[in-house]
KELUMTI-634519 format. One record per residue (C-alpha): residue number from 1; x, y, z. Coordinates in steps of 0.05 Angstrom, whole numbers, plus 5000, padded with zeros to 4 digits. Layout:
! KELUMTI-634519
pos	xx	yy	zz
NUM	X	Y	Z
...
! end
This chain:
! KELUMTI-634519
pos	xx	yy	zz
1	7024	5161	2702
2	7052	5128	2642
3	7055	5193	2595
4	7031	5263	2595
5	7026	5274	2523
6	6960	5295	2495
7	6935	5304	2573
8	6911	5374	2546
9	6882	5355	2491
10	6840	5298	2529
11	6828	5350	2573
12	6799	5409	2530
13	6760	5351	2498
14	6731	5320	2555
15	6706	5398	2578
16	6677	5415	2515
17	6647	5345	2516
18	6603	5375	2568
19	6597	5439	2545
20	6553	5451	2489
21	6501	5402	2526
22	6496	5448	2587
23	6532	5406	2634
24	6540	5463	2698
25	6621	5488	2694
26	6636	5443	2744
27	6613	5379	2710
28	6656	5402	2649
29	6706	5399	2693
30	6708	5331	2714
31	6694	5308	2642
32	6760	5347	2625
33	6791	5317	2693
34	6772	5245	2676
35	6785	5248	2603
36	6858	5275	2618
37	6881	5228	2685
38	6859	5175	2627
39	6902	5196	2575
40	6961	5190	2622
41	6955	5122	2625
42	6968	5113	2551
43	7038	5119	2526
44	7055	5179	2467
45	7047	5125	2415
46	6994	5085	2431
47	6921	5115	2414
48	6873	5096	2465
49	6810	5145	2478
50	6771	5132	2543
51	6698	5117	2505
52	6632	5155	2526
53	6601	5104	2572
54	6660	5099	2619
55	6683	5179	2621
56	6606	5184	2651
57	6613	5131	2689
58	6668	5157	2723
59	6653	5221	2726
60	6576	5197	2774
61	6626	5150	2807
62	6681	5215	2827
63	6600	5262	2838
64	6571	5209	2887
65	6648	5216	2926
66	6649	5286	2922
67	6608	5349	2960
68	6573	5380	2910
69	6603	5450	2887
70	6573	5511	2903
71	6562	5572	2855
72	6609	5618	2878
73	6607	5691	2848
74	6661	5717	2814
75	6655	5776	2848
76	6647	5760	2911
77	6713	5726	2908
78	6756	5784	2931
79	6809	5807	2891
80	6776	5780	2819
81	6719	5833	2819
! end
């Protein structure tokens, strides 16, 4: 990690990259996580962002190495209904 400045903005941007396109929430979250992690690799004095193609590639790599998330109904989680 080089600098966390801008990581939150990158997470929001990554999430919102997928949301209007109808991506499921877990994939939007992955977009956000990848963009936020990438932002932490760049000093705050530099302007650099992950490209669309690189973002999609990194998310696809993560999805291929992790199990598919299950949908959980919020009311089914104790204390959240």
